[in-house]
N, C-alpha and C positions, 0 to 999 in steps of 0.2 A: 528609074533604076529600082527594081523591086524583085525580090525573090524570097521564098518561104514567108516568114513573118517579119521580114525586114523591109523597110523602105528608106531610100535615101533621096532627099529633096533639096532643092536650092530655092531660096527665097530672096528675090531681088538681086541676085548675083549670078554670074556664069561660072560654074565650078563643076569639075568632073573628078570624082573620087577614083583614084587609080586602083585597079585590081580588086573590084568589088567581090568576086567569089572568094578570094583569099581572105579578105577582110571579114566577110560573113563567117567563114570557117573559124577564124580566130575568135571573133566575138562569141560564137556559139560555144567554143571551148572554154572561154572565160566564164560564161553563164553556167556551163556544165560543171566546171571545177569548183564553182562556188555553191553547187548543190541546188540550183534554181532551174526553172524552165521558162520558156518564153511564150507569151501570148502575142504581143506585137511590140515592135521597136522601130521608132522613126528617128532618123538622124536628119536634122534640118540645118543645112549649111547656109550661112547668111553673112551680112555685113556687120561691122561694129555698130552702126546706127540702128539697124534692125534689132540687134540684141539689146542695145541700150534701152530702146523703147519697151521691150519685153521686161527688162529689169525694172524700169520705172513703173510700168503699168501693173505688173503682177507681184513684184517683190518690194516695191517702194524703195528701191536703191537707185541712186542717180550716179552710177559708175559704170564704166566699161568693164566687161568681163569676157572670158574666152568661151565659157560654157554655162548653160542653164539647163537643168534637168527637171522635167515634170513627171512625177510618178502617179499612175492611175490605179495600180493594184499592188498590194503588199505581198501577195503570195506568189504570183508569177511576174515575170518581167513584162510590164506593159507601161510604156511611157514614150515621151518625146525628149530628145536631146538636141538642143539648139547650140550650134557652134559658130562663133565668129571666125571666119577664115582670115579676115583682116588681123584680128588679135593674135591668132596662132602664128601668122607670119611675123608679126612684130615681136612676139615672145621668142620665136626662134632666133631672131637677130639678137635680142637681149641676152639670151642664154647661150648663144653661139652653137646652136644645134641645127640639124637638117630640118627644114620646114615640114617635111612629111613625117618625120619622127615626132615633132611637136604636135602635129595634127593627130597622129595615132595616140599620143599620150593623152590628149584632151578627149579623144573618143572613148578610151578605156576609163578615164577619170569619170566621165558622165555615166558610163555603164556601172562603174563601182558604186556611184551614188544610188542608182536603181537597185543595186544588190544589197543596199543597206549600210554602206560605209559612209562615214562622216569625216569632215576635215576642219572642224572649228577649233578644237583643242589641239595643243601641240602633239600629244600622243596619238590622236586620231589622224592628224596630218602626216605623222611619221609612218603609220601603218598604211595610209593611202598611198604614199610615195613608194613604200616597199612593194605594195600590190601592183602599182603602175609599172615599176621596174621589172617585176617578175613576169607580168603579162606582155610587156614589150620584148623581153627576152624570148618568151614563147613565140611571139610573132616572128622574130628573127629566125628561130629554129624552123618554123613552118616555111618561111621563105627559102631557107637554104635546102630544105628537103623536097620542095616542089620543083 
């Protein structure tokens, strides 16, 4: 699954991202609206266990998470975003939302980290959530216009 400077991979799971051209268009709009350009962006969809191992090995965290982002360039978007499909499905149940919506939220969340947004402090987390909601609404507008 590859086009332009995007690549979508699966690691250790069977997963197919629906409507890749539309998702790429959306992600490019997010990058553009934040005033950045893209060098390369990899989304790697994986299991809880795979992402836990990355969390342990690279970040010294022994917890499950839904997304981990690795940034390789501060000027252009160049990075890898690892997403646990297991965790996004579980979070969708917990938050009582559509699993695909939760997946999209996590995808844009990881991209926002590459764009320089943080979420450690309460005010950072609030801004991140506002940005996520804004860009999820943009995706909804794109879907309704196509």
